[in-house]
C-alpha positions in Angstrom: 160.6 109.5 201.6 162.5 106.2 202.2 161.7 102.7 203.2 164.2 100.5 205.2 164.6 96.9 206.1 167.3 95.3 208.1 168.3 91.6 208.6 170.4 91.3 211.8 172.7 88.5 212.8 172.8 86.8 209.4 175.2 83.9 209.6 177.5 84.9 206.7 180.5 87.1 206.7 180.2 90.7 205.5 183.2 90.1 203.2 181.1 87.6 201.2 178.0 89.8 201.2 179.6 93.1 200.0 180.4 92.2 196.3 176.7 91.2 195.8 175.5 94.4 197.6 177.8 96.5 195.3 176.2 94.8 192.3 172.6 95.9 193.0 173.2 99.4 194.5 171.4 102.1 192.4 169.2 99.6 190.5 165.4 99.7 190.3 164.0 97.4 193.1 162.4 94.9 190.6 165.5 94.8 188.4 167.7 94.1 191.5 165.4 91.2 192.5 165.6 89.8 189.0 169.5 90.0 189.0 169.7 88.5 192.4 167.4 85.6 191.4 170.0 84.4 188.9 173.1 85.2 190.9 174.8 81.9 192.0 175.9 83.0 195.4 174.3 82.3 198.8 174.3 85.9 199.8 172.0 86.8 196.8 169.0 85.0 198.4 169.6 86.8 201.7 169.8 90.2 200.1 166.7 89.5 197.9 164.8 88.7 201.1 165.8 92.0 202.6 164.9 94.0 199.4 161.5 92.3 199.2 160.9 93.3 202.9 161.9 96.9 202.2 159.7 97.0 199.1 156.7 95.7 201.2 157.4 98.3 203.8 157.4 101.0 201.1 154.1 99.9 199.7 152.2 99.2 202.9 153.6 101.6 205.4 154.7 104.6 203.4 152.2 104.4 200.4 155.1 104.7 197.9 154.7 103.6 194.2 156.4 100.2 193.7 157.3 101.0 190.1 159.4 104.0 191.1 161.4 102.4 193.9 165.2 102.0 193.5 167.9 100.7 195.9 169.4 103.9 197.4 171.6 102.2 200.0 172.8 98.6 200.6 175.2 97.7 203.4 176.5 94.6 205.1 178.2 95.5 208.4 179.9 93.2 210.8 177.9 91.8 213.6 179.1 89.9 216.7 181.5 87.0 215.9 180.9 83.6 217.4 184.2 82.1 218.7 184.6 78.3 218.6 187.5 76.0 219.2 188.7 73.1 217.0 191.1 70.3 218.1 194.5 70.5 216.6 197.6 68.4 216.7 199.7 67.9 219.9 196.8 68.7 222.2 196.4 72.2 221.0 193.2 74.1 220.1 192.7 76.4 217.1 190.3 79.3 217.3 187.5 79.4 214.6 185.7 82.7 214.0 182.2 82.4 212.7 181.3 85.8 211.5 177.8 87.3 211.2 176.4 90.4 209.4 173.8 93.0 209.7 172.3 93.6 206.2 170.4 96.7 205.5 168.6 98.2 202.4 167.1 101.6 201.9 164.7 102.1 199.0 163.7 105.6 197.7 161.4 106.8 194.9 162.7 108.2 191.7 161.2 111.5 190.6 
């Protein structure tokens, strides 16, 4: 049995999200939330929100024990990129890529 939660179109690049995701992969859900609370990166708050949602899904929809949950999978995949233009010298324009992510978490019960 597993519980999932996905946050789509998060306005942060997957490259910034992946090191924090690697940090909590395999941890107990409560332990992962405690670590993310004191991690000084913007991505930590986004990932904590998704883990809390997956934990709530596990408890309410799947009747899983909250104390036995662990983070089985965490991923931050690339979502559509917003393309913007910025004025540059000599009448040119420079492309700016504003990247977005799809962040997903899968929680499972330990036996």
